[in-house]
N, CA, C and O atoms as a DFTB+ gen file, in Angstrom:
556 C
 N C O
     1  1       0.838      -1.188       0.000
     2  2       0.000       0.000       0.000
     3  2       0.883       1.253       0.000
     4  3       1.944       1.283       0.625
     5  1       0.431       2.262      -0.701
     6  2       1.209       3.493      -0.813
     7  2       0.922       4.413       0.368
     8  3      -0.028       4.203       1.122
     9  1       1.746       5.421       0.512
    10  2       1.650       6.323       1.660
    11  2       0.334       7.099       1.708
    12  3      -0.218       7.314       2.787
    13  1      -0.167       7.517       0.552
    14  2      -1.397       8.317       0.501
    15  2      -2.443       7.607      -0.352
    16  3      -2.110       6.900      -1.303
    17  1      -3.690       7.801      -0.002
    18  2      -4.771       7.231      -0.812
    19  2      -5.011       8.094      -2.055
    20  3      -4.964       7.597      -3.180
    21  1      -5.271       9.401      -1.841
    22  2      -5.549      10.297      -2.963
    23  2      -4.532      11.434      -2.975
    24  3      -4.382      12.169      -1.999
    25  1      -3.848      11.556      -4.087
    26  2      -2.901      12.644      -4.281
    27  2      -3.433      13.605      -5.328
    28  3      -4.204      13.224      -6.209
    29  1      -3.010      14.858      -5.218
    30  2      -3.466      15.892      -6.147
    31  2      -2.282      16.761      -6.535
    32  3      -1.463      17.130      -5.693
    33  1      -2.204      17.075      -7.791
    34  2      -1.219      18.030      -8.270
    35  2      -1.852      18.834      -9.396
    36  3      -2.846      18.419      -9.992
    37  1      -1.269      19.975      -9.672
    38  2      -1.825      20.850     -10.702
    39  2      -0.717      21.382     -11.594
    40  3       0.463      21.325     -11.251
    41  1      -1.115      21.891     -12.729
    42  2      -0.148      22.517     -13.610
    43  2      -0.799      22.986     -14.890
    44  3      -1.943      22.652     -15.199
    45  1      -0.037      23.769     -15.620
    46  2      -0.484      24.222     -16.933
    47  2      -0.234      23.088     -17.937
    48  3      -1.068      22.817     -18.801
    49  1       0.914      22.438     -17.812
    50  2       1.317      21.346     -18.699
    51  2       1.351      21.800     -20.160
    52  3       0.942      21.074     -21.067
    53  1       1.853      23.029     -20.360
    54  2       2.009      23.564     -21.711
    55  2       3.291      22.974     -22.294
    56  3       4.304      22.899     -21.598
    57  1       3.265      22.570     -23.515
    58  2       4.412      21.936     -24.171
    59  2       4.984      20.851     -23.249
    60  3       6.102      20.970     -22.749
    61  1       4.209      19.813     -23.040
    62  2       4.535      18.730     -22.105
    63  2       5.976      18.257     -22.303
    64  3       6.398      17.981     -23.426
    65  1       6.726      18.167     -21.202
    66  2       8.138      17.800     -21.260
    67  2       8.494      16.854     -20.115
    68  3       7.635      16.508     -19.305
    69  1       9.749      16.440     -20.046
    70  2      10.203      15.440     -19.076
    71  2       9.996      15.896     -17.632
    72  3       9.757      15.060     -16.762
    73  1      10.080      17.177     -17.360
    74  2       9.829      17.672     -16.001
    75  2       8.397      17.393     -15.570
    76  3       8.150      17.005     -14.428
    77  1       7.451      17.592     -16.488
    78  2       6.051      17.280     -16.188
    79  2       5.901      15.787     -15.902
    80  3       5.261      15.394     -14.927
    81  1       6.495      14.967     -16.755
    82  2       6.385      13.517     -16.590
    83  2       6.986      13.070     -15.262
    84  3       6.415      12.223     -14.576
    85  1       8.133      13.633     -14.897
    86  2       8.782      13.268     -13.635
    87  2       7.901      13.591     -12.430
    88  3       7.792      12.780     -11.510
    89  1       7.277      14.754     -12.424
    90  2       6.392      15.127     -11.312
    91  2       5.237      14.134     -11.205
    92  3       4.920      13.665     -10.112
    93  1       4.615      13.816     -12.327
    94  2       3.469      12.901     -12.308
    95  2       3.883      11.506     -11.849
    96  3       3.167      10.878     -11.070
    97  1       5.023      11.017     -12.317
    98  2       5.499       9.698     -11.904
    99  2       5.832       9.685     -10.416
   100  3       5.432       8.769      -9.698
   101  1       6.557      10.689      -9.954
   102  2       6.945      10.740      -8.539
   103  2       5.729      10.866      -7.629
   104  3       5.701      10.290      -6.541
   105  1       4.736      11.612      -8.068
   106  2       3.499      11.741      -7.281
   107  2       2.769      10.404      -7.231
   108  3       2.348       9.965      -6.161
   109  1       2.621       9.763      -8.372
   110  2       1.901       8.485      -8.436
   111  2       2.606       7.409      -7.620
   112  3       1.949       6.525      -7.071
   113  1       3.922       7.470      -7.532
   114  2       4.674       6.510      -6.722
   115  2       4.264       6.564      -5.250
   116  3       4.495       5.610      -4.507
   117  1       3.658       7.676      -4.826
   118  2       3.309       7.855      -3.417
   119  2       1.819       7.771      -3.106
   120  3       1.430       7.881      -1.943
   121  1       0.981       7.578      -4.119
   122  2      -0.463       7.542      -3.843
   123  2      -1.166       6.479      -4.687
   124  3      -0.690       6.096      -5.755
   125  1      -2.300       6.018      -4.185
   126  2      -3.093       5.029      -4.921
   127  2      -3.806       5.671      -6.104
   128  3      -3.862       5.097      -7.192
   129  1      -4.346       6.853      -5.885
   130  2      -5.098       7.567      -6.918
   131  2      -4.474       8.946      -7.096
   132  3      -4.352       9.708      -6.136
   133  1      -4.082       9.262      -8.320
   134  2      -3.521      10.583      -8.609
   135  2      -4.509      11.373      -9.456
   136  3      -4.860      10.982     -10.569
   137  1      -4.946      12.492      -8.899
   138  2      -5.835      13.413      -9.600
   139  2      -5.004      14.624     -10.015
   140  3      -4.260      15.186      -9.210
   141  1      -5.139      15.014     -11.268
   142  2      -4.360      16.136     -11.793
   143  2      -5.299      17.242     -12.258
   144  3      -6.206      17.015     -13.058
   145  1      -5.062      18.438     -11.742
   146  2      -5.794      19.616     -12.191
   147  2      -5.001      20.315     -13.281
   148  3      -3.873      20.751     -13.051
   149  1      -5.583      20.423     -14.459
   150  2      -4.933      21.123     -15.572
   151  2      -5.528      22.526     -15.656
   152  3      -6.740      22.693     -15.792
   153  1      -4.663      23.522     -15.572
   154  2      -5.115      24.920     -15.589
   155  2      -5.795      25.272     -16.904
   156  3      -5.282      24.982     -17.985
   157  1      -6.960      25.903     -16.792
   158  2      -7.661      26.364     -17.990
   159  2      -6.907      27.554     -18.588
   160  3      -6.123      28.213     -17.904
   161  1      -7.154      27.816     -19.862
   162  2      -6.522      28.967     -20.515
   163  2      -6.856      30.256     -19.774
   164  3      -5.995      31.117     -19.588
   165  1      -8.118      30.383     -19.352
   166  2      -8.565      31.599     -18.652
   167  2      -7.816      31.785     -17.335
   168  3      -7.435      32.905     -16.994
   169  1      -7.603      30.699     -16.591
   170  2      -6.873      30.802     -15.329
   171  2      -5.427      31.213     -15.586
   172  3      -4.898      32.084     -14.894
   173  1      -4.794      30.605     -16.558
   174  2      -3.397      30.930     -16.870
   175  2      -3.255      32.410     -17.219
   176  3      -2.296      33.060     -16.801
   177  1      -4.189      32.933     -17.971
   178  2      -4.141      34.349     -18.346
   179  2      -4.210      35.261     -17.126
   180  3      -3.636      36.350     -17.145
   181  1      -4.901      34.838     -16.059
   182  2      -5.031      35.692     -14.875
   183  2      -3.729      35.833     -14.096
   184  3      -3.503      36.867     -13.468
   185  1      -2.861      34.809     -14.123
   186  2      -1.637      34.925     -13.329
   187  2      -0.346      34.938     -14.148
   188  3       0.680      35.414     -13.662
   189  1      -0.375      34.434     -15.362
   190  2       0.826      34.497     -16.207
   191  2       0.718      35.602     -17.255
   192  3       1.699      35.951     -17.912
   193  1      -0.482      36.139     -17.398
   194  2      -0.749      37.221     -18.350
   195  2      -0.378      36.846     -19.781
   196  3       0.048      37.688     -20.572
   197  1      -0.550      35.567     -20.094
   198  2      -0.362      35.091     -21.462
   199  2      -1.182      33.823     -21.643
   200  3      -1.535      33.148     -20.676
   201  1      -1.474      33.517     -22.887
   202  2      -2.235      32.318     -23.216
   203  2      -1.261      31.170     -23.465
   204  3      -0.250      31.361     -24.141
   205  1      -1.542      29.985     -22.933
   206  2      -0.659      28.849     -23.225
   207  2      -0.562      28.601     -24.736
   208  3      -1.493      28.901     -25.483
   209  1       0.550      28.062     -25.163
   210  2       0.752      27.757     -26.578
   211  2      -0.182      26.627     -27.007
   212  3      -0.806      26.692     -28.067
   213  1      -0.270      25.597     -26.176
   214  2      -1.147      24.459     -26.463
   215  2      -2.497      24.735     -25.805
   216  3      -2.544      24.987     -24.602
   217  1      -3.597      24.693     -26.563
   218  2      -4.919      24.978     -25.994
   219  2      -5.314      23.990     -24.889
   220  3      -4.870      22.842     -24.875
   221  1      -6.154      24.459     -23.971
   222  2      -6.592      23.666     -22.822
   223  2      -7.109      22.289     -23.219
   224  3      -6.702      21.291     -22.623
   225  1      -7.991      22.208     -24.205
   226  2      -8.580      20.913     -24.594
   227  2      -7.510      19.905     -25.008
   228  3      -7.658      18.708     -24.764
   229  1      -6.458      20.372     -25.620
   230  2      -5.366      19.480     -26.017
   231  2      -4.494      19.119     -24.817
   232  3      -4.088      17.967     -24.667
   233  1      -4.206      20.101     -23.964
   234  2      -3.376      19.831     -22.784
   235  2      -4.043      18.811     -21.867
   236  3      -3.374      17.925     -21.335
   237  1      -5.353      18.930     -21.681
   238  2      -6.057      18.002     -20.792
   239  2      -6.064      16.584     -21.383
   240  3      -5.982      15.608     -20.638
   241  1      -6.159      16.464     -22.701
   242  2      -6.116      15.143     -23.351
   243  2      -4.728      14.516     -23.228
   244  3      -4.604      13.308     -23.029
   245  1      -3.694      15.335     -23.346
   246  2      -2.324      14.835     -23.189
   247  2      -2.138      14.281     -21.780
   248  3      -1.625      13.174     -21.615
   249  1      -2.548      15.033     -20.772
   250  2      -2.382      14.586     -19.385
   251  2      -3.225      13.336     -19.115
   252  3      -2.773      12.437     -18.405
   253  1      -4.428      13.262     -19.662
   254  2      -5.270      12.063     -19.497
   255  2      -4.583      10.812     -20.038
   256  3      -4.814       9.712     -19.534
   257  1      -3.746      10.970     -21.053
   258  2      -3.096       9.826     -21.692
   259  2      -1.888       9.298     -20.919
   260  3      -1.353       8.243     -21.259
   261  1      -1.457      10.010     -19.896
   262  2      -0.285       9.597     -19.123
   263  2      -0.678       8.467     -18.174
   264  3      -1.656       8.587     -17.436
   265  1       0.079       7.374     -18.192
   266  2      -0.298       6.192     -17.414
   267  2      -0.265       6.403     -15.899
   268  3      -0.887       5.631     -15.169
   269  1       0.422       7.397     -15.416
   270  2       0.490       7.648     -13.971
   271  2      -0.735       8.395     -13.452
   272  3      -0.935       8.489     -12.240
   273  1      -1.540       8.916     -14.339
   274  2      -2.671       9.775     -13.980
   275  2      -3.966       8.966     -13.961
   276  3      -4.295       8.278     -14.927
   277  1      -4.696       9.058     -12.845
   278  2      -5.961       8.332     -12.717
   279  2      -7.168       9.172     -13.101
   280  3      -8.153       8.655     -13.628
   281  1      -7.088      10.464     -12.836
   282  2      -8.216      11.349     -13.147
   283  2      -7.681      12.742     -13.440
   284  3      -6.722      13.195     -12.816
   285  1      -8.307      13.412     -14.392
   286  2      -7.916      14.778     -14.744
   287  2      -9.136      15.673     -14.614
   288  3     -10.228      15.338     -15.073
   289  1      -8.925      16.828     -13.972
   290  2     -10.008      17.798     -13.815
   291  2      -9.509      19.173     -14.249
   292  3      -8.311      19.447     -14.166
   293  1     -10.402      20.034     -14.707
   294  2      -9.987      21.402     -15.020
   295  2      -9.652      22.148     -13.727
   296  3     -10.384      22.056     -12.741
   297  1      -8.553      22.875     -13.740
   298  2      -8.231      23.748     -12.608
   299  2      -8.674      25.155     -13.006
   300  3      -8.079      25.783     -13.881
   301  1      -9.723      25.635     -12.352
   302  2     -10.280      26.950     -12.688
   303  2      -9.953      27.997     -11.634
   304  3     -10.280      29.173     -11.792
   305  1      -9.298      27.559     -10.547
   306  2      -8.934      28.461      -9.456
   307  2      -7.588      28.024      -8.898
   308  3      -7.268      26.835      -8.897
   309  1      -6.802      28.980      -8.427
   310  2      -5.522      28.666      -7.796
   311  2      -5.704      28.225      -6.345
   312  3      -4.734      27.836      -5.695
   313  1      -6.916      28.278      -5.836
   314  2      -7.211      27.967      -4.439
   315  2      -7.173      26.456      -4.202
   316  3      -8.131      25.745      -4.506
   317  1      -6.057      25.979      -3.658
   318  2      -5.887      24.538      -3.417
   319  2      -6.805      24.040      -2.301
   320  3      -7.182      22.868      -2.285
   321  1      -7.162      24.918      -1.375
   322  2      -8.084      24.514      -0.307
   323  2      -9.478      24.290      -0.883
   324  3     -10.165      23.344      -0.497
   325  1      -9.894      25.142      -1.792
   326  2     -11.179      24.953      -2.467
   327  2     -11.187      23.611      -3.197
   328  3     -12.182      22.887      -3.158
   329  1     -10.091      23.285      -3.853
   330  2      -9.990      21.985      -4.537
   331  2     -10.131      20.850      -3.527
   332  3     -10.784      19.845      -3.809
   333  1      -9.514      21.008      -2.339
   334  2      -9.629      19.970      -1.305
   335  2     -11.088      19.779      -0.881
   336  3     -11.516      18.647      -0.654
   337  1     -11.860      20.870      -0.770
   338  2     -13.265      20.735      -0.357
   339  2     -14.069      19.949      -1.387
   340  3     -15.110      19.377      -1.063
   341  1     -13.589      19.922      -2.619
   342  2     -14.299      19.210      -3.686
   343  2     -13.831      17.769      -3.863
   344  3     -14.644      16.896      -4.166
   345  1     -12.539      17.503      -3.680
   346  2     -12.037      16.147      -3.950
   347  2     -11.370      15.466      -2.759
   348  3     -11.000      14.297      -2.870
   349  1     -11.204      16.129      -1.655
   350  2     -10.684      15.546      -0.403
   351  2      -9.425      14.700      -0.589
   352  3      -9.399      13.523      -0.227
   353  1      -8.402      15.298      -1.147
   354  2      -7.132      14.599      -1.316
   355  2      -6.368      14.555       0.005
   356  3      -6.609      15.361       0.904
   357  1      -5.438      13.594       0.106
   358  2      -4.618      13.410       1.310
   359  2      -3.270      14.111       1.207
   360  3      -2.656      14.452       2.218
   361  1      -2.820      14.323      -0.025
   362  2      -1.518      14.952      -0.245
   363  2      -1.585      15.844      -1.475
   364  3      -2.181      15.490      -2.492
   365  1      -0.959      17.010      -1.355
   366  2      -0.816      17.925      -2.487
   367  2       0.642      17.869      -2.919
   368  3       1.538      18.183      -2.135
   369  1       0.879      17.473      -4.156
   370  2       2.235      17.361      -4.683
   371  2       2.573      18.585      -5.520
   372  3       1.758      19.084      -6.295
   373  1       3.810      19.053      -5.336
   374  2       4.277      20.176      -6.148
   375  2       5.783      20.086      -6.294
   376  3       6.452      19.419      -5.504
   377  1       6.313      20.754      -7.297
   378  2       7.754      20.769      -7.515
   379  2       8.480      21.511      -6.407
   380  3       7.962      22.478      -5.850
   381  1       9.683      21.051      -6.092
   382  2      10.467      21.640      -5.003
   383  2      10.863      23.086      -5.273
   384  3      11.279      23.794      -4.357
   385  1      10.740      23.529      -6.520
   386  2      11.076      24.919      -6.838
   387  2      10.119      25.899      -6.160
   388  3      10.421      27.089      -6.073
   389  1       8.965      25.419      -5.676
   390  2       7.996      26.273      -4.980
   391  2       8.172      26.241      -3.461
   392  3       7.556      27.039      -2.754
   393  1       9.002      25.334      -2.954
   394  2       9.155      25.186      -1.503
   395  2       9.682      26.477      -0.884
   396  3      10.641      27.073      -1.374
   397  1       9.035      26.894       0.200
   398  2       9.459      28.095       0.907
   399  2       8.859      29.382       0.386
   400  3       9.061      30.440       0.982
   401  1       8.123      29.317      -0.718
   402  2       7.495      30.537      -1.233
   403  2       6.362      30.945      -0.299
   404  3       5.719      30.087       0.308
   405  1       6.115      32.235      -0.180
   406  2       5.077      32.711       0.742
   407  2       3.715      32.140       0.378
   408  3       2.923      31.816       1.263
   409  1       3.432      32.013      -0.929
   410  2       2.147      31.468      -1.353
   411  2       1.988      30.025      -0.855
   412  3       0.938      29.670      -0.318
   413  1       3.008      29.204      -1.026
   414  2       2.895      27.810      -0.626
   415  2       3.019      27.611       0.877
   416  3       2.473      26.641       1.404
   417  1       3.714      28.490       1.584
   418  2       3.736      28.405       3.047
   419  2       2.331      28.580       3.605
   420  3       1.932      27.870       4.528
   421  1       1.584      29.522       3.050
   422  2       0.208      29.780       3.487
   423  2      -0.701      28.597       3.156
   424  3      -1.503      28.175       3.989
   425  1      -0.576      28.068       1.948
   426  2      -1.380      26.909       1.543
   427  2      -1.075      25.720       2.448
   428  3      -1.981      25.005       2.876
   429  1       0.209      25.516       2.734
   430  2       0.621      24.382       3.563
   431  2      -0.023      24.444       4.946
   432  3      -0.499      23.429       5.455
   433  1      -0.041      25.625       5.553
   434  2      -0.673      25.791       6.875
   435  2      -2.157      25.454       6.825
   436  3      -2.670      24.734       7.682
   437  1      -2.836      25.976       5.823
   438  2      -4.281      25.768       5.695
   439  2      -4.605      24.289       5.476
   440  3      -5.517      23.749       6.102
   441  1      -3.861      23.644       4.591
   442  2      -4.109      22.232       4.314
   443  2      -3.746      21.351       5.506
   444  3      -4.429      20.367       5.791
   445  1      -2.671      21.709       6.195
   446  2      -2.260      20.944       7.380
   447  2      -3.376      20.918       8.427
   448  3      -3.539      19.930       9.144
   449  1      -4.141      22.009       8.512
   450  2      -5.223      22.092       9.503
   451  2      -6.332      21.069       9.251
   452  3      -7.119      20.777      10.152
   453  1      -6.401      20.521       8.028
   454  2      -7.406      19.493       7.716
   455  2      -6.742      18.136       7.455
   456  3      -7.371      17.224       6.919
   457  1      -5.473      18.014       7.836
   458  2      -4.787      16.730       7.737
   459  2      -4.169      16.404       6.390
   460  3      -3.826      15.251       6.127
   461  1      -4.023      17.407       5.535
   462  2      -3.432      17.181       4.211
   463  2      -1.939      17.502       4.266
   464  3      -1.534      18.531       4.807
   465  1      -1.135      16.617       3.704
   466  2       0.302      16.859       3.641
   467  2       0.677      17.535       2.328
   468  3       0.146      17.209       1.266
   469  1       1.592      18.470       2.426
   470  2       2.158      19.133       1.258
   471  2       3.467      18.403       0.968
   472  3       4.356      18.368       1.819
   473  1       3.593      17.827      -0.211
   474  2       4.770      17.046      -0.568
   475  2       5.467      17.727      -1.742
   476  3       4.903      17.871      -2.826
   477  1       6.711      18.142      -1.494
   478  2       7.490      18.782      -2.550
   479  2       8.378      17.734      -3.209
   480  3       9.174      17.070      -2.545
   481  1       8.232      17.600      -4.508
   482  2       8.975      16.611      -5.281
   483  2      10.135      17.288      -6.003
   484  3      10.047      18.464      -6.354
   485  1      11.228      16.544      -6.228
   486  2      12.391      17.154      -6.874
   487  2      12.051      17.790      -8.225
   488  3      11.399      17.185      -9.076
   489  1      12.509      19.012      -8.384
   490  2      12.324      19.750      -9.642
   491  2      13.338      19.229     -10.658
   492  3      14.511      19.055     -10.325
   493  1      12.906      18.982     -11.874
   494  2      13.813      18.539     -12.937
   495  2      14.539      19.759     -13.491
   496  3      13.933      20.642     -14.097
   497  1      15.833      19.788     -13.273
   498  2      16.639      20.922     -13.730
   499  2      16.837      20.874     -15.242
   500  3      16.875      19.797     -15.837
   501  1      16.959      22.023     -15.845
   502  2      17.336      22.120     -17.243
   503  2      16.202      22.045     -18.245
   504  3      16.444      22.026     -19.452
   505  1      14.954      22.001     -17.761
   506  2      13.837      21.999     -18.703
   507  2      12.629      22.690     -18.095
   508  3      12.352      22.566     -16.902
   509  1      11.927      23.408     -18.930
   510  2      10.663      24.033     -18.535
   511  2       9.957      24.458     -19.816
   512  3      10.581      24.574     -20.871
   513  1       8.673      24.685     -19.716
   514  2       7.926      25.156     -20.892
   515  2       8.454      26.510     -21.352
   516  3       8.508      26.786     -22.551
   517  1       8.845      27.356     -20.394
   518  2       9.396      28.671     -20.735
   519  2      10.697      28.517     -21.518
   520  3      10.916      29.208     -22.513
   521  1      11.560      27.606     -21.061
   522  2      12.822      27.368     -21.773
   523  2      12.563      26.856     -23.188
   524  3      13.217      27.289     -24.137
   525  1      11.614      25.938     -23.328
   526  2      11.277      25.420     -24.659
   527  2      10.755      26.532     -25.563
   528  3      11.127      26.623     -26.733
   529  1       9.897      27.369     -25.010
   530  2       9.326      28.477     -25.773
   531  2      10.416      29.437     -26.241
   532  3      10.397      29.904     -27.380
   533  1      11.370      29.729     -25.347
   534  2      12.476      30.622     -25.709
   535  2      13.343      30.016     -26.811
   536  3      13.758      30.714     -27.736
   537  1      13.615      28.710     -26.707
   538  2      14.409      28.040     -27.745
   539  2      13.684      28.075     -29.085
   540  3      14.298      28.328     -30.121
   541  1      12.392      27.824     -29.066
   542  2      11.614      27.831     -30.305
   543  2      11.564      29.214     -30.945
   544  3      11.538      29.340     -32.169
   545  1      11.550      30.249     -30.110
   546  2      11.477      31.610     -30.660
   547  2      12.761      32.000     -31.388
   548  3      12.763      32.943     -32.179
   549  1      13.853      31.276     -31.125
   550  2      15.137      31.572     -31.765
   551  2      15.328      30.826     -33.083
   552  3      16.305      31.049     -33.799
   553  1      14.398      29.950     -33.391
   554  2      14.521      29.159     -34.631
   555  2      14.053      29.983     -35.816
   556  3      14.075      29.503     -36.949
């Protein structure tokens, strides 16, 4: 049996790359059921102030096809506690690059109050959607 019953992670998953795959695999290694929230185009525009290169409908289909993922839902809000009230996950997985940020410190406290663990997984160095986008713009 794995450490957690239901795990949850979120992301834009624009231009899916090895870093995305590593997070999903590492999360699934620790939970029986992995639910993934894929950010809608509208949500991404509110905090990144740009539209993802790959449209939401395609990004969600790509994530659904990953063998480590049990369920995919649209992420329409950055509020991880609101997501917990809807799906009651036991662990929230995120890349270690967010550890210690004021936003995640606050989320961690709130989730801890309802028994949810915040699990930071190793960030894959040397790749990101932003890096891919920058490389493509130079071609």
